[in-house]
N, CA, C and O atoms as a Tinker XYZ file with bonds, in Angstrom:
   520  protein
     1  N     16.813000  122.855000   46.297000    73     2
     2  CA    17.292000  122.953000   47.658000    64     1     3
     3  C     17.194000  121.600000   48.356000    63     2     4     5
     4  O     18.053000  121.279000   49.178000    81     3
     5  N     16.182000  120.806000   48.055000    73     3     6
     6  CA    16.002000  119.498000   48.675000    64     5     7
     7  C     17.100000  118.514000   48.284000    63     6     8     9
     8  O     17.565000  117.723000   49.105000    81     7
     9  N     17.513000  118.578000   46.991000    73     7    10
    10  CA    18.564000  117.670000   46.526000    64     9    11
    11  C     19.892000  117.981000   47.213000    63    10    12    13
    12  O     20.609000  117.070000   47.626000    81    11
    13  N     20.213000  119.254000   47.332000    73    11    14
    14  CA    21.470000  119.666000   47.969000    64    13    15
    15  C     21.497000  119.234000   49.430000    63    14    16    17
    16  O     22.531000  118.802000   49.938000    81    15
    17  N     20.356000  119.352000   50.101000    73    15    18
    18  CA    20.259000  118.956000   51.507000    64    17    19
    19  C     20.530000  117.449000   51.650000    63    18    20    21
    20  O     21.283000  117.027000   52.527000    81    19
    21  N     19.901000  116.643000   50.771000    73    19    22
    22  CA    20.122000  115.203000   50.798000    64    21    23
    23  C     21.576000  114.866000   50.480000    63    22    24    25
    24  O     22.153000  113.966000   51.091000    81    23
    25  N     22.172000  115.587000   49.523000    73    23    26
    26  CA    23.574000  115.375000   49.147000    64    25    27
    27  C     24.482000  115.663000   50.343000    63    26    28    29
    28  O     25.381000  114.876000   50.638000    81    27
    29  N     24.258000  116.772000   51.028000    73    27    30
    30  CA    25.070000  117.133000   52.196000    64    29    31
    31  C     24.898000  116.119000   53.320000    63    30    32    33
    32  O     25.862000  115.760000   53.996000    81    31
    33  N     23.669000  115.663000   53.515000    73    31    34
    34  CA    23.394000  114.696000   54.569000    64    33    35
    35  C     24.085000  113.356000   54.267000    63    34    36    37
    36  O     24.660000  112.733000   55.160000    81    35
    37  N     24.023000  112.930000   53.020000    73    35    38
    38  CA    24.671000  111.681000   52.615000    64    37    39
    39  C     26.180000  111.787000   52.748000    63    38    40    41
    40  O     26.835000  110.872000   53.247000    81    39
    41  N     26.733000  112.922000   52.294000    73    39    42
    42  CA    28.178000  113.135000   52.401000    64    41    43
    43  C     28.621000  113.117000   53.853000    63    42    44    45
    44  O     29.666000  112.557000   54.183000    81    43
    45  N     27.827000  113.728000   54.719000    73    43    46
    46  CA    28.160000  113.754000   56.150000    64    45    47
    47  C     28.133000  112.343000   56.742000    63    46    48    49
    48  O     29.004000  111.997000   57.540000    81    47
    49  N     27.150000  111.527000   56.367000    73    47    50
    50  CA    27.058000  110.158000   56.871000    64    49    51
    51  C     28.220000  109.306000   56.363000    63    50    52    53
    52  O     28.752000  108.477000   57.101000    81    51
    53  N     28.613000  109.507000   55.114000    73    51    54
    54  CA    29.746000  108.767000   54.549000    64    53    55
    55  C     31.024000  109.126000   55.297000    63    54    56    57
    56  O     31.809000  108.242000   55.638000    81    55
    57  N     31.237000  110.403000   55.551000    73    55    58
    58  CA    32.429000  110.851000   56.298000    64    57    59
    59  C     32.445000  110.262000   57.704000    63    58    60    61
    60  O     33.484000  109.817000   58.191000    81    59
    61  N     31.269000  110.265000   58.354000    73    59    62
    62  CA    31.185000  109.733000   59.708000    64    61    63
    63  C     31.502000  108.237000   59.713000    63    62    64    65
    64  O     32.226000  107.759000   60.587000    81    63
    65  N     30.965000  107.498000   58.743000    73    63    66
    66  CA    31.229000  106.058000   58.654000    64    65    67
    67  C     32.712000  105.803000   58.389000    63    66    68    69
    68  O     33.303000  104.902000   58.982000    81    67
    69  N     33.314000  106.598000   57.496000    73    67    70
    70  CA    34.737000  106.446000   57.184000    64    69    71
    71  C     35.597000  106.737000   58.417000    63    70    72    73
    72  O     36.562000  106.020000   58.682000    81    71
    73  N     35.252000  107.783000   59.170000    73    71    74
    74  CA    36.003000  108.130000   60.380000    64    73    75
    75  C     35.911000  107.012000   61.420000    63    74    76    77
    76  O     36.906000  106.672000   62.060000    81    75
    77  N     34.718000  106.443000   61.586000    73    75    78
    78  CA    34.553000  105.351000   62.544000    64    77    79
    79  C     35.336000  104.117000   62.110000    63    78    80    81
    80  O     35.929000  103.427000   62.940000    81    79
    81  N     35.336000  103.841000   60.804000    73    79    82
    82  CA    36.077000  102.702000   60.290000    64    81    83
    83  C     37.585000  102.894000   60.484000    63    82    84    85
    84  O     38.287000  101.954000   60.856000    81    83
    85  N     38.080000  104.104000   60.233000    73    83    86
    86  CA    39.503000  104.382000   60.432000    64    85    87
    87  C     39.882000  104.265000   61.905000    63    86    88    89
    88  O     40.954000  103.752000   62.227000    81    87
    89  N     39.018000  104.733000   62.800000    73    87    90
    90  CA    39.287000  104.624000   64.240000    64    89    91
    91  C     39.335000  103.159000   64.654000    63    90    92    93
    92  O     40.202000  102.758000   65.431000    81    91
    93  N     38.411000  102.367000   64.141000    73    91    94
    94  CA    38.373000  100.942000   64.457000    64    93    95
    95  C     39.621000  100.235000   63.916000    63    94    96    97
    96  O     40.228000   99.429000   64.621000    81    95
    97  N     40.004000  100.529000   62.678000    73    95    98
    98  CA    41.205000   99.929000   62.096000    64    97    99
    99  C     42.447000  100.328000   62.870000    63    98   100   101
   100  O     43.358000   99.519000   63.044000    81    99
   101  N     42.493000  101.555000   63.330000    73    99   102
   102  CA    43.627000  102.036000   64.103000    64   101   103
   103  C     43.733000  101.283000   65.434000    63   102   104   105
   104  O     44.828000  100.910000   65.855000    81   103
   105  N     42.590000  101.065000   66.090000    73   103   106
   106  CA    42.589000  100.300000   67.345000    64   105   107
   107  C     43.061000   98.874000   67.109000    63   106   108   109
   108  O     43.874000   98.348000   67.869000    81   107
   109  N     42.545000   98.247000   66.048000    73   107   110
   110  CA    42.944000   96.874000   65.736000    64   109   111
   111  C     44.434000   96.783000   65.417000    63   110   112   113
   112  O     45.101000   95.840000   65.842000    81   111
   113  N     44.961000   97.758000   64.670000    73   111   114
   114  CA    46.382000   97.765000   64.320000    64   113   115
   115  C     47.233000   97.934000   65.570000    63   114   116   117
   116  O     48.254000   97.264000   65.720000    81   115
   117  N     46.821000   98.828000   66.469000    73   115   118
   118  CA    47.574000   99.044000   67.704000    64   117   119
   119  C     47.600000   97.766000   68.538000    63   118   120   121
   120  O     48.636000   97.408000   69.100000    81   119
   121  N     46.470000   97.084000   68.618000    73   119   122
   122  CA    46.394000   95.831000   69.373000    64   121   123
   123  C     47.295000   94.775000   68.731000    63   122   124   125
   124  O     48.055000   94.098000   69.424000    81   123
   125  N     47.209000   94.637000   67.406000    73   123   126
   126  CA    48.021000   93.635000   66.709000    64   125   127
   127  C     49.509000   93.952000   66.824000    63   126   128   129
   128  O     50.322000   93.045000   67.001000    81   127
   129  N     49.869000   95.224000   66.726000    73   127   130
   130  CA    51.279000   95.607000   66.821000    64   129   131
   131  C     51.851000   95.314000   68.199000    63   130   132   133
   132  O     53.019000   94.941000   68.311000    81   131
   133  N     51.052000   95.473000   69.249000    73   131   134
   134  CA    51.530000   95.183000   70.613000    64   133   135
   135  C     51.814000   93.702000   70.781000    63   134   136   137
   136  O     52.769000   93.326000   71.461000    81   135
   137  N     50.995000   92.857000   70.170000    73   135   138
   138  CA    51.129000   91.408000   70.343000    64   137   139
   139  C     52.071000   90.772000   69.329000    63   138   140   141
   140  O     52.527000   89.647000   69.535000    81   139
   141  N     52.365000   91.459000   68.258000    73   139   142
   142  CA    53.190000   90.898000   67.188000    64   141   143
   143  C     54.645000   90.835000   67.629000    63   142   144   145
   144  O     55.167000   91.764000   68.245000    81   143
   145  N     55.277000   89.740000   67.307000    73   143   146
   146  CA    56.706000   89.640000   67.564000    64   145   147
   147  C     57.361000   89.156000   66.280000    63   146   148   149
   148  O     56.903000   88.189000   65.672000    81   147
   149  N     58.402000   89.807000   65.877000    73   147   150
   150  CA    59.038000   89.420000   64.614000    64   149   151
   151  C     59.696000   88.053000   64.742000    63   150   152   153
   152  O     60.509000   87.828000   65.639000    81   151
   153  N     59.346000   87.159000   63.856000    73   151   154
   154  CA    59.942000   85.834000   63.842000    64   153   155
   155  C     60.875000   85.733000   62.658000    63   154   156   157
   156  O     60.537000   86.118000   61.539000    81   155
   157  N     62.043000   85.214000   62.924000    73   155   158
   158  CA    63.002000   84.986000   61.855000    64   157   159
   159  C     63.748000   83.714000   62.165000    63   158   160   161
   160  O     64.121000   83.471000   63.312000    81   159
   161  N     63.966000   82.910000   61.163000    73   159   162
   162  CA    64.673000   81.656000   61.326000    64   161   163
   163  C     65.845000   81.625000   60.358000    63   162   164   165
   164  O     65.873000   82.352000   59.365000    81   163
   165  N     66.804000   80.774000   60.666000    73   163   166
   166  CA    67.958000   80.588000   59.783000    64   165   167
   167  C     67.904000   79.180000   59.211000    63   166   168   169
   168  O     67.224000   78.308000   59.753000    81   167
   169  N     68.615000   78.962000   58.124000    73   167   170
   170  CA    68.710000   77.636000   57.544000    64   169   171
   171  C     69.306000   76.701000   58.583000    63   170   172   173
   172  O     70.213000   77.080000   59.324000    81   171
   173  N     68.794000   75.481000   58.634000    73   171   174
   174  CA    69.207000   74.451000   59.597000    64   173   175
   175  C     68.574000   74.632000   60.974000    63   174   176   177
   176  O     68.785000   73.778000   61.835000    81   175
   177  N     67.805000   75.704000   61.233000    73   175   178
   178  CA    67.073000   75.828000   62.487000    64   177   179
   179  C     66.030000   74.719000   62.537000    63   178   180   181
   180  O     65.592000   74.219000   61.501000    81   179
   181  N     65.639000   74.342000   63.746000    73   179   182
   182  CA    64.618000   73.314000   63.908000    64   181   183
   183  C     63.306000   73.954000   64.342000    63   182   184   185
   184  O     63.272000   74.797000   65.239000    81   183
   185  N     62.240000   73.540000   63.692000    73   183   186
   186  CA    60.883000   73.932000   64.050000    64   185   187
   187  C     60.058000   72.653000   64.066000    63   186   188   189
   188  O     59.026000   72.561000   63.401000    81   187
   189  N     60.525000   71.657000   64.836000    73   187   190
   190  CA    60.079000   70.268000   64.835000    64   189   191
   191  C     60.466000   69.595000   63.527000    63   190   192   193
   192  O     60.645000   68.378000   63.483000    81   191
   193  N     60.593000   70.364000   62.484000    73   191   194
   194  CA    61.161000   69.896000   61.226000    64   193   195
   195  C     62.295000   70.862000   60.900000    63   194   196   197
   196  O     62.495000   71.851000   61.606000    81   195
   197  N     63.034000   70.579000   59.837000    73   195   198
   198  CA    64.203000   71.415000   59.547000    64   197   199
   199  C     63.905000   72.397000   58.423000    63   198   200   201
   200  O     63.259000   72.055000   57.432000    81   199
   201  N     64.381000   73.608000   58.595000    73   199   202
   202  CA    64.229000   74.633000   57.562000    64   201   203
   203  C     65.320000   74.428000   56.518000    63   202   204   205
   204  O     66.509000   74.398000   56.837000    81   203
   205  N     64.892000   74.288000   55.263000    73   203   206
   206  CA    65.858000   74.121000   54.179000    64   205   207
   207  C     66.367000   75.467000   53.682000    63   206   208   209
   208  O     67.567000   75.654000   53.484000    81   207
   209  N     65.440000   76.403000   53.482000    73   207   210
   210  CA    65.857000   77.725000   53.006000    64   209   211
   211  C     64.757000   78.738000   53.269000    63   210   212   213
   212  O     63.587000   78.406000   53.463000    81   211
   213  N     65.192000   79.987000   53.266000    73   211   214
   214  CA    64.256000   81.099000   53.423000    64   213   215
   215  C     63.846000   81.555000   52.027000    63   214   216   217
   216  O     64.703000   81.852000   51.194000    81   215
   217  N     62.565000   81.612000   51.774000    73   215   218
   218  CA    62.045000   81.992000   50.463000    64   217   219
   219  C     61.895000   83.502000   50.356000    63   218   220   221
   220  O     62.209000   84.089000   49.321000    81   219
   221  N     61.421000   84.125000   51.416000    73   219   222
   222  CA    61.192000   85.575000   51.449000    64   221   223
   223  C     61.170000   86.014000   52.896000    63   222   224   225
   224  O     61.577000   85.257000   53.777000    81   223
   225  N     60.702000   87.225000   53.158000    73   223   226
   226  CA    60.714000   87.717000   54.540000    64   225   227
   227  C     59.799000   86.929000   55.473000    63   226   228   229
   228  O     60.021000   86.933000   56.684000    81   227
   229  N     58.774000   86.253000   54.945000    73   227   230
   230  CA    57.844000   85.525000   55.811000    64   229   231
   231  C     57.568000   84.097000   55.335000    63   230   232   233
   232  O     56.624000   83.473000   55.820000    81   231
   233  N     58.354000   83.565000   54.408000    73   231   234
   234  CA    58.118000   82.227000   53.865000    64   233   235
   235  C     59.381000   81.378000   53.976000    63   234   236   237
   236  O     60.488000   81.834000   53.691000    81   235
   237  N     59.179000   80.117000   54.403000    73   235   238
   238  CA    60.301000   79.199000   54.577000    64   237   239
   239  C     59.970000   77.852000   53.965000    63   238   240   241
   240  O     58.831000   77.389000   54.035000    81   239
   241  N     60.980000   77.220000   53.360000    73   239   242
   242  CA    60.821000   75.871000   52.844000    64   241   243
   243  C     61.270000   74.900000   53.932000    63   242   244   245
   244  O     62.355000   75.047000   54.493000    81   243
   245  N     60.434000   73.915000   54.224000    73   243   246
   246  CA    60.652000   72.983000   55.315000    64   245   247
   247  C     60.917000   71.586000   54.752000    63   246   248   249
   248  O     60.304000   71.181000   53.764000    81   247
   249  N     61.839000   70.850000   55.390000    73   247   250
   250  CA    62.073000   69.446000   55.032000    64   249   251
   251  C     60.966000   68.618000   55.663000    63   250   252   253
   252  O     60.875000   68.520000   56.887000    81   251
   253  N     60.133000   68.029000   54.833000    73   251   254
   254  CA    58.994000   67.245000   55.324000    64   253   255
   255  C     59.330000   65.758000   55.320000    63   254   256   257
   256  O     60.066000   65.296000   54.448000    81   255
   257  N     58.801000   65.003000   56.280000    73   255   258
   258  CA    59.017000   63.558000   56.276000    64   257   259
   259  C     58.264000   62.917000   55.107000    63   258   260   261
   260  O     57.349000   63.530000   54.557000    81   259
   261  N     58.634000   61.698000   54.722000    73   259   262
   262  CA    58.016000   61.058000   53.552000    64   261   263
   263  C     56.499000   60.949000   53.623000    63   262   264   265
   264  O     55.829000   61.063000   52.597000    81   263
   265  N     55.934000   60.729000   54.832000    73   263   266
   266  CA    54.478000   60.578000   54.910000    64   265   267
   267  C     53.741000   61.888000   54.669000    63   266   268   269
   268  O     52.524000   61.879000   54.484000    81   267
   269  N     54.454000   63.021000   54.667000    73   267   270
   270  CA    53.841000   64.318000   54.368000    64   269   271
   271  C     54.323000   64.869000   53.023000    63   270   272   273
   272  O     54.225000   66.069000   52.768000    81   271
   273  N     54.834000   64.004000   52.184000    73   271   274
   274  CA    55.421000   64.437000   50.916000    64   273   275
   275  C     54.417000   65.087000   49.979000    63   274   276   277
   276  O     54.817000   65.857000   49.106000    81   275
   277  N     53.124000   64.805000   50.127000    73   275   278
   278  CA    52.145000   65.421000   49.223000    64   277   279
   279  C     51.729000   66.819000   49.671000    63   278   280   281
   280  O     50.900000   67.446000   49.011000    81   279
   281  N     52.286000   67.330000   50.787000    73   279   282
   282  CA    52.030000   68.709000   51.214000    64   281   283
   283  C     53.023000   69.647000   50.562000    63   282   284   285
   284  O     54.143000   69.252000   50.238000    81   283
   285  N     52.614000   70.878000   50.371000    73   283   286
   286  CA    53.521000   71.887000   49.830000    64   285   287
   287  C     54.543000   72.233000   50.913000    63   286   288   289
   288  O     54.149000   72.476000   52.054000    81   287
   289  N     55.841000   72.263000   50.600000    73   287   290
   290  CA    56.865000   72.424000   51.641000    64   289   291
   291  C     57.124000   73.858000   52.084000    63   290   292   293
   292  O     57.986000   74.077000   52.936000    81   291
   293  N     56.409000   74.849000   51.538000    73   291   294
   294  CA    56.644000   76.244000   51.910000    64   293   295
   295  C     55.567000   76.689000   52.897000    63   294   296   297
   296  O     54.372000   76.531000   52.647000    81   295
   297  N     56.020000   77.259000   54.042000    73   295   298
   298  CA    55.107000   77.661000   55.111000    64   297   299
   299  C     55.315000   79.119000   55.467000    63   298   300   301
   300  O     56.425000   79.642000   55.374000    81   299
   301  N     54.233000   79.772000   55.879000    73   299   302
   302  CA    54.304000   81.146000   56.373000    64   301   303
   303  C     54.906000   81.118000   57.768000    63   302   304   305
   304  O     54.702000   80.166000   58.521000    81   303
   305  N     55.639000   82.150000   58.107000    73   303   306
   306  CA    56.333000   82.219000   59.391000    64   305   307
   307  C     55.373000   82.089000   60.571000    63   306   308   309
   308  O     55.769000   81.600000   61.629000    81   307
   309  N     54.131000   82.512000   60.415000    73   307   310
   310  CA    53.163000   82.429000   61.520000    64   309   311
   311  C     52.804000   80.985000   61.853000    63   310   312   313
   312  O     52.281000   80.715000   62.934000    81   311
   313  N     53.077000   80.053000   60.938000    73   311   314
   314  CA    52.759000   78.651000   61.170000    64   313   315
   315  C     53.897000   77.905000   61.869000    63   314   316   317
   316  O     53.745000   76.734000   62.215000    81   315
   317  N     55.023000   78.566000   62.077000    73   315   318
   318  CA    56.210000   77.921000   62.637000    64   317   319
   319  C     56.454000   78.363000   64.068000    63   318   320   321
   320  O     56.159000   79.501000   64.435000    81   319
   321  N     56.988000   77.473000   64.863000    73   319   322
   322  CA    57.388000   77.777000   66.232000    64   321   323
   323  C     58.813000   77.292000   66.421000    63   322   324   325
   324  O     59.176000   76.221000   65.935000    81   323
   325  N     59.612000   78.064000   67.115000    73   323   326
   326  CA    61.002000   77.721000   67.370000    64   325   327
   327  C     61.071000   76.466000   68.227000    63   326   328   329
   328  O     60.279000   76.299000   69.154000    81   327
   329  N     62.012000   75.587000   67.921000    73   327   330
   330  CA    62.206000   74.365000   68.673000    64   329   331
   331  C     63.640000   74.318000   69.160000    63   330   332   333
   332  O     64.573000   74.427000   68.364000    81   331
   333  N     63.824000   74.156000   70.462000    73   331   334
   334  CA    65.155000   74.021000   71.035000    64   333   335
   335  C     65.498000   72.545000   71.016000    63   334   336   337
   336  O     64.848000   71.732000   71.674000    81   335
   337  N     66.528000   72.207000   70.253000    73   335   338
   338  CA    66.901000   70.815000   70.041000    64   337   339
   339  C     67.372000   70.178000   71.339000    63   338   340   341
   340  O     68.191000   70.749000   72.059000    81   339
   341  N     66.851000   68.995000   71.633000    73   339   342
   342  CA    67.207000   68.259000   72.838000    64   341   343
   343  C     67.264000   66.787000   72.474000    63   342   344   345
   344  O     66.273000   66.234000   71.996000    81   343
   345  N     68.411000   66.136000   72.691000    73   343   346
   346  CA    68.575000   64.731000   72.316000    64   345   347
   347  C     67.653000   63.798000   73.101000    63   346   348   349
   348  O     67.310000   62.719000   72.617000    81   347
   349  N     67.247000   64.208000   74.316000    73   347   350
   350  CA    66.379000   63.354000   75.119000    64   349   351
   351  C     64.920000   63.448000   74.675000    63   350   352   353
   352  O     64.088000   62.645000   75.097000    81   351
   353  N     64.615000   64.408000   73.839000    73   351   354
   354  CA    63.246000   64.579000   73.368000    64   353   355
   355  C     63.003000   63.653000   72.181000    63   354   356   357
   356  O     63.588000   63.827000   71.112000    81   355
   357  N     62.146000   62.683000   72.380000    73   355   358
   358  CA    61.849000   61.709000   71.334000    64   357   359
   359  C     60.390000   61.857000   70.943000    63   358   360   361
   360  O     59.500000   61.768000   71.790000    81   359
   361  N     60.150000   62.081000   69.672000    73   359   362
   362  CA    58.778000   62.184000   69.167000    64   361   363
   363  C     58.375000   60.864000   68.552000    63   362   364   365
   364  O     59.096000   60.297000   67.731000    81   363
   365  N     57.215000   60.382000   68.958000    73   363   366
   366  CA    56.681000   59.178000   68.340000    64   365   367
   367  C     55.780000   59.625000   67.201000    63   366   368   369
   368  O     54.750000   60.261000   67.419000    81   367
   369  N     56.179000   59.286000   65.997000    73   367   370
   370  CA    55.442000   59.718000   64.818000    64   369   371
   371  C     54.391000   58.679000   64.470000    63   370   372   373
   372  O     54.699000   57.507000   64.250000    81   371
   373  N     53.156000   59.125000   64.423000    73   371   374
   374  CA    52.084000   58.245000   63.976000    64   373   375
   375  C     52.128000   58.171000   62.459000    63   374   376   377
   376  O     52.554000   59.110000   61.786000    81   375
   377  N     51.687000   57.054000   61.941000    73   375   378
   378  CA    51.633000   56.916000   60.494000    64   377   379
   379  C     50.363000   57.596000   59.998000    63   378   380   381
   380  O     49.299000   56.978000   59.950000    81   379
   381  N     50.476000   58.865000   59.631000    73   379   382
   382  CA    49.336000   59.658000   59.188000    64   381   383
   383  C     49.257000   59.585000   57.671000    63   382   384   385
   384  O     50.233000   59.862000   56.973000    81   383
   385  N     48.102000   59.215000   57.175000    73   383   386
   386  CA    47.888000   59.152000   55.738000    64   385   387
   387  C     47.064000   60.353000   55.308000    63   386   388   389
   388  O     45.873000   60.435000   55.609000    81   387
   389  N     47.690000   61.275000   54.612000    73   387   390
   390  CA    46.990000   62.461000   54.122000    64   389   391
   391  C     46.507000   62.184000   52.708000    63   390   392   393
   392  O     47.275000   61.786000   51.833000    81   391
   393  N     45.219000   62.404000   52.509000    73   391   394
   394  CA    44.627000   62.138000   51.204000    64   393   395
   395  C     44.990000   63.251000   50.223000    63   394   396   397
   396  O     45.535000   64.283000   50.612000    81   395
   397  N     44.683000   63.028000   48.961000    73   395   398
   398  CA    44.997000   64.011000   47.915000    64   397   399
   399  C     44.277000   65.341000   48.144000    63   398   400   401
   400  O     44.793000   66.397000   47.779000    81   399
   401  N     43.079000   65.291000   48.751000    73   399   402
   402  CA    42.349000   66.529000   49.021000    64   401   403
   403  C     42.775000   67.152000   50.357000    63   402   404   405
   404  O     42.090000   68.028000   50.885000    81   403
   405  N     43.914000   66.693000   50.897000    73   403   406
   406  CA    44.535000   67.207000   52.123000    64   405   407
   407  C     43.673000   67.016000   53.366000    63   406   408   409
   408  O     43.695000   67.848000   54.273000    81   407
   409  N     42.913000   65.920000   53.409000    73   407   410
   410  CA    42.150000   65.585000   54.598000    64   409   411
   411  C     42.784000   64.369000   55.265000    63   410   412   413
   412  O     43.497000   63.593000   54.627000    81   411
   413  N     42.514000   64.220000   56.548000    73   411   414
   414  CA    43.033000   63.090000   57.309000    64   413   415
   415  C     41.852000   62.368000   57.921000    63   414   416   417
   416  O     40.981000   63.000000   58.518000    81   415
   417  N     41.812000   61.064000   57.783000    73   415   418
   418  CA    40.738000   60.290000   58.376000    64   417   419
   419  C     41.149000   59.907000   59.790000    63   418   420   421
   420  O     42.173000   59.255000   59.996000    81   419
   421  N     40.342000   60.318000   60.759000    73   419   422
   422  CA    40.617000   60.028000   62.164000    64   421   423
   423  C     39.524000   59.099000   62.669000    63   422   424   425
   424  O     38.346000   59.455000   62.631000    81   423
   425  N     39.896000   57.911000   63.142000    73   423   426
   426  CA    38.858000   56.993000   63.626000    64   425   427
   427  C     38.262000   57.490000   64.945000    63   426   428   429
   428  O     38.977000   58.052000   65.773000    81   427
   429  N     36.963000   57.286000   65.142000    73   427   430
   430  CA    36.341000   57.724000   66.397000    64   429   431
   431  C     36.810000   56.861000   67.561000    63   430   432   433
   432  O     37.070000   55.668000   67.405000    81   431
   433  N     36.914000   57.487000   68.731000    73   431   434
   434  CA    37.340000   56.764000   69.927000    64   433   435
   435  C     36.128000   56.240000   70.683000    63   434   436   437
   436  O     36.089000   55.083000   71.101000    81   435
   437  N     35.136000   57.115000   70.850000    73   435   438
   438  CA    33.927000   56.724000   71.586000    64   437   439
   439  C     32.788000   57.673000   71.242000    63   438   440   441
   440  O     33.010000   58.774000   70.739000    81   439
   441  N     31.568000   57.231000   71.521000    73   439   442
   442  CA    30.397000   58.083000   71.370000    64   441   443
   443  C     30.092000   58.687000   72.735000    63   442   444   445
   444  O     29.941000   57.959000   73.717000    81   443
   445  N     30.003000   60.004000   72.802000    73   443   446
   446  CA    29.818000   60.696000   74.078000    64   445   447
   447  C     28.344000   60.963000   74.378000    63   446   448   449
   448  O     27.900000   60.807000   75.515000    81   447
   449  N     27.594000   61.364000   73.359000    73   447   450
   450  CA    26.208000   61.750000   73.591000    64   449   451
   451  C     25.455000   61.641000   72.274000    63   450   452   453
   452  O     26.047000   61.730000   71.198000    81   451
   453  N     24.157000   61.449000   72.367000    73   451   454
   454  CA    23.329000   61.448000   71.155000    64   453   455
   455  C     21.956000   61.990000   71.505000    63   454   456   457
   456  O     21.477000   61.832000   72.628000    81   455
   457  N     21.334000   62.627000   70.534000    73   455   458
   458  CA    19.980000   63.146000   70.718000    64   457   459
   459  C     19.327000   63.321000   69.351000    63   458   460   461
   460  O     19.996000   63.322000   68.318000    81   459
   461  N     18.018000   63.467000   69.371000    73   459   462
   462  CA    17.244000   63.647000   68.149000    64   461   463
   463  C     16.599000   65.025000   68.216000    63   462   464   465
   464  O     15.961000   65.372000   69.210000    81   463
   465  N     16.769000   65.816000   67.142000    73   463   466
   466  CA    16.182000   67.146000   67.075000    64   465   467
   467  C     15.375000   67.280000   65.793000    63   466   468   469
   468  O     15.602000   66.572000   64.812000    81   467
   469  N     14.427000   68.209000   65.831000    73   467   470
   470  CA    13.674000   68.518000   64.626000    64   469   471
   471  C     14.226000   69.813000   64.061000    63   470   472   473
   472  O     14.305000   70.823000   64.761000    81   471
   473  N     14.607000   69.780000   62.796000    73   471   474
   474  CA    15.212000   70.941000   62.134000    64   473   475
   475  C     14.536000   71.133000   60.780000    63   474   476   477
   476  O     14.644000   70.280000   59.900000    81   475
   477  N     13.843000   72.249000   60.619000    73   475   478
   478  CA    13.128000   72.571000   59.371000    64   477   479
   479  C     12.156000   71.469000   58.970000    63   478   480   481
   480  O     12.045000   71.110000   57.797000    81   479
   481  N     11.471000   70.953000   59.949000    73   479   482
   482  CA    10.452000   69.944000   59.662000    64   481   483
   483  C     10.997000   68.544000   59.481000    63   482   484   485
   484  O     10.218000   67.626000   59.220000    81   483
   485  N     12.302000   68.335000   59.608000    73   483   486
   486  CA    12.895000   67.014000   59.462000    64   485   487
   487  C     13.477000   66.578000   60.793000    63   486   488   489
   488  O     13.930000   67.405000   61.584000    81   487
   489  N     13.463000   65.298000   61.033000    73   487   490
   490  CA    14.046000   64.753000   62.252000    64   489   491
   491  C     15.505000   64.422000   61.960000    63   490   492   493
   492  O     15.819000   63.705000   61.011000    81   491
   493  N     16.402000   64.971000   62.812000    73   491   494
   494  CA    17.839000   64.796000   62.611000    64   493   495
   495  C     18.446000   64.165000   63.860000    63   494   496   497
   496  O     18.214000   64.633000   64.974000    81   495
   497  N     19.222000   63.104000   63.672000    73   495   498
   498  CA    19.931000   62.466000   64.778000    64   497   499
   499  C     21.296000   63.123000   64.925000    63   498   500   501
   500  O     22.051000   63.215000   63.957000    81   499
   501  N     21.614000   63.578000   66.129000    73   499   502
   502  CA    22.894000   64.211000   66.411000    64   501   503
   503  C     23.698000   63.294000   67.329000    63   502   504   505
   504  O     23.182000   62.796000   68.329000    81   503
   505  N     24.962000   63.076000   66.981000    73   503   506
   506  CA    25.826000   62.206000   67.769000    64   505   507
   507  C     27.127000   62.952000   68.043000    63   506   508   509
   508  O     27.753000   63.480000   67.123000    81   507
   509  N     27.535000   62.994000   69.321000    73   507   510
   510  CA    28.796000   63.631000   69.706000    64   509   511
   511  C     29.866000   62.543000   69.777000    63   510   512   513
   512  O     29.797000   61.629000   70.599000    81   511
   513  N     30.861000   62.668000   68.889000    73   511   514
   514  CA    31.905000   61.643000   68.759000    64   513   515
   515  C     33.209000   62.182000   69.347000    63   514   516   517
   516  O     33.597000   63.321000   69.086000    81   515
   517  N     33.877000   61.347000   70.145000    73   515   518
   518  CA    35.194000   61.720000   70.680000    64   517   519
   519  C     36.246000   61.121000   69.777000    63   518   520
   520  O     37.440000   61.297000   70.020000    81   519
């Protein structure tokens, strides 16, 4: 009788946890669905860069400038924003050097703050860089 009682109690707790998880997922889905807007682009559309072709329902191949040639040219639709072409809009492109590990070295502009803290018995210098 004791084993059956524990089995019923465990089953009840599992059901309750599953119901709470489903309710939470349902709330999150409703919130996401309200904010979601379907994005679709056509070939030759501008998204600061030009779309070469549509790969699938949510993937697009983008024409990248030479300094970004080591990046993969396919992007998810969530990473793109529509751009209304305007001849008076001139972008000044910085010469960005992207390393093989896809990192960019940004030189510091100024030091904003510094302090010394003790962390796990060691003294650590903290510097806030702009």
